[in-house]
C-alpha positions, 0 to 999 in steps of 0.5 A: 463531550461524551454520551452513551452513544459516544463513549470516551476512548480508553486512557491510552489506546496504545497501552500495553504496546511497547515503544520499541522501534527507533528511527532506522526501523521507521525509515525501513517501515516506509521504504519496505512498505512502499517498494514492492513488485511494482517497480519491476513491472509498471515502467514498461506499461508506463513507457507505452503510455507516454512514449518518451524516456524524459516524460517517463522520468518526469512522471516518476519525479512528479508522482514522488514529489506529490506523494512526499507532499502527502507524507509531509502533510500526514507527518504534522498530524502524526506528530500531534497525535502519536497514537497506535492506529494511525489514520483511523485515530486521526479521522476520529479526532478530525471528523468523528467516530463514524467516518473513522470507522468507515476508514477502518472498515475499508482498511480491514475488508479490502484495502490492507487485507487484500493487499496482503493477499495480492503481495503474498500471491506475487511472492508465490507466483515468482517462487514457481521460477525455482520450484514446481508447485502442485495443482489440482486436475484441470476439471477441478481447478476450473470449477467457479462460482459467480459472485454478483458485482465481482465476477467468477470466483475460482477458489481451486485454481492455482491451488499450489500458488495460493497455498504457498501464499497463505503459508507466507501470510501465516508465517509472517503473522506468527513472526509479528505476534512474537513481538514488534521488535522481531517483526521490525528486525525482519523488516530491516533485513528484507528492506535492506536486502531488496534495496541492495538487490535493486542497486546492484541491478542498476550498477550492472546496467551502467557498468557491465559491457553489455549495457545500454547507451546514453542516447536511449535516455533522450530518444523518443518512441518511433511510433508513439507520438502523443499531443494535446489531450492525448498527451495529458491522458497518457501522462495521467494514466502513467501517473496512476501506475506510479502512484500505485507503486508509491502507495503504502507510505501511510502504514508507519502511522499505524504503529505510532504508539510503538515508535520511540520518540514518535513526535520526532521519529515519525516525521523524519521516517516519512521524510527520509523514507520517501526520499530513499524510495523516490531516489531508488525509483528514479535510479531504476528507471534511468537504468531501465531506459539506459539499457532498453530503448523506449520502444523495447521498454514499452513492449516489455511485460517485466522490464527488470527481467529484460534488463537483467537478461541483457546485462548477464546470463540468468538475470531473469532468475535473479530478478525473480529472487529480488521480487520475492525478497521485495514482496516478502518485506512488503508483506511483513510491513503491511501485516505488522502495521495494519493490525494496529488499526483494528486494535484501535477500533476494538478499544473504541468499542466499534469492533469485537473487544477481543481484537483490542487485547494485548498479548500478555507475554509478547505485548503485541495485538496478537488477536488482531494479527491472527484475524487479519491473517485468516481473512487475508488468506480467505481472500486468496482463496477467492481469487479476486483479490486483484479486483478488490485491491484495484477497486479500493485504490479509488477509496484509498485516494479519497481518504488520502485527500480527506486526511490531508485536509485534516491538517486545516481542520486540526489547526482550526480545532486545536490552534494552541496544541503543541506541534513538534513538526509543522508541514513545510510550505503550509498551506501550499503543500497540503492544498497541492496534494488535495487538489491533485488527489481530487483531479486523480479521483475525477479521472478515475471515475471517468475512466471507470465509466468509459470502461464500463460502457465499452465492456457493455457495448462489446457484450461483456459484463461491466463493472464500475470499480469506483462505485463498487469501492464506495459500496463496499465501504458503506457496507460498514455503516450498519456494522458501526451502528450495531456496535454503537447500539451495544452497551459499551464495555470497558477495555480489559486492563493492560498488562503491567 
């Protein structure tokens, strides 16, 4: 049913985009979209939260299993609706255009563009291990502007790092404007390179004579002893870090319209991609725990660098190079995939029409890519991208839970639709993921409120991240109604 307020979608939202990505590239999209800098940093923090190498490895297994449940659940929807735009398109089919727009708006405003900015910043930060970047004088760099609900913005601070990060964003944007096949090739090369670097570090930890001891894998902390509710809280806090490291698996669905045989390759890409990520993370954490006793790991800010330095001279710089390779690949993955969401929104007349046009030569959503690149670079200048991405983790998991419930919605709405792939263990697998996501959201709100009261009691400005994230998403509501109030315009015909 259609009306003047809900115009019919174009004949094909993927029209003009070429299905040129095979199974290997889809797997690399998942692996490259998930593995970033977190695995090099988070294990040390998580070790301090649980105080036991067995518990630490158990947290990684549990987080990987639950994330796999979410990916398998999404795979059924992706095989049913293999269109460019991914979860944006799914939400429209499941819950209507307004809810879908809120997801797309959150993706553009902070979630994905903020992620691009943050990942590019990490790349540039580690580049300082090899080259000195220019900076403004202290007085000029220290200039700041206070933004309500966000904090102090210092756009001129660390200008060299921000400038290199912006250059990386613009370079990768240009690469992906030239063609999805070229962008996919870059993704394949850097994903293989970063996984190879991680495997080499793990092998070095086990094989080099300066490695560790098997006893480290079973020896608990000498001063971290958690029981009862404190143990549950520690495990939950460690899971937050693990989930952040596993995040990004859903980006593959954004480019479904450009995948060959999407009903087959998207489910397989999600399955094999997450299995590779989980196995890699487990291997890395076993290597960390083998080399460093749990108490040393808990004190480490960059556990991978400490392990590498223990194994061979100059290991820290090698890890810096590995992090740069990793962040380069994940930045390319986010840039390649996320622009397809805004492309689909524009073709549904809820975003500027220009963003829904396909480049006549390269057959890519070049306009969406360019706008995404510019906004991501501007977020870099704000200096607040870490706050924004942390805030939207809450919103991301809310959408994950609602998206997984969509399996039940679509089975009720379209019971006879052909489903090339069905989530195994239905309905248990989707329900386990949904219930855990809800528990995770409740725990996040509790921590946010507790942190807010602690900050206020200490005389510091407080911020409830989950509330701020919700407000930022709802800002998109008037934008949606503005575009819906305009007379719908036909999408420009696709190039032949």
